C-alpha positions, 0 to 999 in steps of 0.5 A: 132419360132418353129411350129408343123406340121404333115407330111403324108407319105404312109398314116402315119402321122409323127409328126414334128417341123419346126425350122424357124431360122435353116430352119430344120425339126425335126421328131418324131423318134417313128413315123419313127420307126412305119413306117419303122418297124413292131413293135407293140409298137414303143415307146418300140422299141425306148427305147430299141434302145436308151439303146443299143446305149448308151451301145455302147457309142453313144451320143444321142441328144433328143429334146422334142416338147412342146404341145400347145392347137392348136397342139395336138400330 
């Protein structure tokens, strides 16, 4: 079962999902970009990066977390 968590790193919250079956965390790329770059709009940074990567032939695998009432992003 997946569970939503928020991780704190250098005062920045990272949205993440824990997949207990695989024993893996999945982190929000937009949150990581916000922490590692000076981008004013990390979502646009990610969108531009995805477009460039696809133009270069890279394959991206995106997973979308589903919100529920007890976990708000």
